[in-house]
N, C-alpha and C positions, 0 to 999 in steps of 0.2 A: 603453565604459569606459575610463576615463583611466588613464595609468600610475600616477598616484598612488592611484587606487582598486583597482588590480587586486593579486592576490595572486601573486607570482613563483613559477614552478615551478622546482624544483631538482632537480640530479643532483649526488650525492655520490660523489667518486672517491677512494678510499683503500684502501691494502692491509691496513689494520688494521680487523678487523670491529668491535671496541669503538668505534672513532672515528666509524664510519659509523652504526653503532647509535645512539651517544650524540647525534650531530648531528641525526639524523632525529628522535628523540624530542623534542629542544630544538625544532626547527623546527615539527614538528606541533603542539607544545603553544602555540606563538605563531600558530598560522593559516597558515603556510607549508608549502605543498605539496611533499613530496620524492617525484618521480616515478620515481627509480631510484637503485640503488646500484652503483658499479663498483669492483673489486677490482685493476684495474691500468689503464695507460694505453690499452691497445689496446681493452679493454672499454668504457673511458669515451667514446672516439671513435664506436665502434659505438653505444652507448646513446643518445649525445648526437644522432647522425642519426637514430635510430628515434624518440626521444621529444620532441626539439625543446625542451630546458629554456631558461628564460630565464637561469639563472644555474647555473654550474657551480662546486663546491667541489673544488679539484683539489690533491691531495697532490703536491709536486714530485717527491718520490723513491719511485717504484714499479717493480716488476718488469715485464718484458716491453716496456713502452714507459713512459719517465717523464712526468712531467706537462708538461715543456717541449714536448716533441714532441706530446704529445697536445692541448695548447692550441693548438699551430700548426694542427694537422689541423682541430680543431673550428672554429676561427675562420676557416679557409679556406672551409669549408663553411657556416657560419653566421655571419657577421660581426656580426651583431646580438646574438649570445649574449654574456654577460659571464663571466668567469671569475676567480674568486678563489683564489690560490694559498694552500695550506696549508703550513705550515713549523714547525719546533721551535725555530729561531732567528730573531731579527729582523734579522741581518744575513747570513742564509744566501747564500752566494756565487751562488746561482742566481736570486735575486730580480731583480735588474737585467734579466737574460737574459729572465725571465718577462714583465717589463713590455714589454721590446723586441718580444716576439713578440705582445704584445696583450692580457695579462692587465690586470685593471682594479684590481689591488691585491693585498695578500696579508694574511693573519691567522695569528697563533700558534695552535698547537692547544689551548693552554690557554685559549683565548678564554673570556670569560664568556658564560652564555646570552643575556643582554640585547645584549651586543655583536654576538654571531654573527647574532641576527636582524636587528638594525639595520645590520649591514654588508650582508647580502644584499639588504634593501629598498633601501639606498643605491646599491649599483652597478646594481640593477635600474632605477632612474631615470635612469641614464646618467652617474652621478657615479663618483669613483673613489675607493678607500681608501688613502690613502698620507700618513702623518703627516708634516709638515714636517720633524720632526728625522731621521726615517728617510729622506726624500728627500735631506737634505743628506749623510748618511752614504753612502748608496747612490752618489751621483753622485761624491763625492770618493774612495771606494774603486775605482770603476770607471776615474776618470781617473787614479788614481795608476799604473795598468798602461800608460798611455799607448796604449790601444787604442780609438781612436773610429770607429765605423762612417762617420760622415760623411754630412751631407746637403747637397745644393748650396744655397747661399745664395739661389740663385733661387725656391727653394721658399717663402720668406717675402716675395717681391716682392709678392705680392698683398695683403699686410696694410698697412693704414694705421700711420702713427706711433703712434697711441694703441693700435691692437691689437698692434703689436709690443711696446710697453711692458707690456701686459696679459699677453701671452704669456711675457714675461721673469718677471713675478712669479709666473705658474702655475708656471713652472719651478723657483721657490724654494719652491713648495709652500704657497702661500697660498691660504686659503679665500675664497669669494667676500666674505664679511663682511670680512676683512682686505683684500681688494682694494679694496673700497669705501672702506675707511678711508685707505689708502695714497695712493689718486687723488682722494679727496674726490668720489666719486660715489656714487649711490645703487645699492642692490644689484641693482635692476631693470635699470639700465643697464650695470652689469658683467656681469650674466647675459646681456644682448644682445651685448656684445662677445665674450664667450666663445663664444656660439653661432655668431658670424659666423667667428671664428677656427677652430672645429672644421669649419665647413662649407667654408671657403676651402682649409684644409689637410688635408681629409679624415681628421681625427682622431676616433677613438672616444670618447675621454674624456680626463680630467685626467691619468691615468697617461701616456698616449701625448704629451700635452702636454710633461710633464716629460721624457721622452726625447727630444722633438723639440728642446726649448729647449737641452738640454746638448749634442745632436749637431750642432746649428748654431753652437754658441759662444755663445748668448745668455747662458747661465748657465755659469760656470766655477768650479772649486774655489777655494773662499775666498770665492767669492761667495754663499754660501749660511749666512745666520746661525744659530746654534744658537737655536731657537725653542722 
């Protein structure tokens, strides 16, 4: 069975029972299996190890262990798992940190049922859920603190000039369709470039590419247009 044909198995981690129940009903109604529900980060880590979900819907703020630490631990144990952070604010101050530790994007808790199901399927295919406008604001807010973790420029030495160009545009939040238009390439060619970049730099998805492009200085505040 291919990734496109399979149904992702989902773990929901949120300290609000109503949120968990609502998301489970929405996903089940759309043919997506919910394998478990966790009420805090520690429980999420334990259940992820036991159940091996494909996607975790992870609340950022939970008792006992927050979603950031839970995400770190889950991805350290199962790097191919995808984590979507749940938040009530699109500029939650923890979102950039969540991406840095490996989350594949984030959702507002008032997400529509259709968007929720589509988001789960999207990240399960290896893509990231991060709108360009949110990418720009996150990077600029993070940059304003003058606190860049820093990645050695040598990390990019394996890339060809074209791949470096593609990574820079990825860092600005462009989709494959937008990349193809910007570079006058076919989407198939763009996908090949993106796949090679991910392989060479050991990136999980586009969210990690955004973080790396910023941390290496490929993308700087002011270099991200309002899209």
